[in-house]
C-alpha angles and dihedrals in degrees: 000000000000130000122219125192114207119187114202120193099179117070092208092064096052097075092045092052091047090051091050093050091048091050089053089048091238116154115228143166126219129213127180119222109268114243120223106245096202135060108255091227090055092049090050091053092050093049091048090050091052091051091050089051091052089051091053095250099139141098126233120212122195115237093237090056096055096088100039 
């Protein structure tokens, strides 16, 4: 058995290729390209914040001081 990976940019070609594979009785699986759910700038800020925390650059506030 051999595995082929075919990357299709145009939506119009996908159905034609699937029809062709089915006519040739070739089994296949289909996966859509995963979309990134978060804004890259937001992710960068979160990662930077985590690094600062690891470096000890953070402030701790006592619970009783939150509503003063």
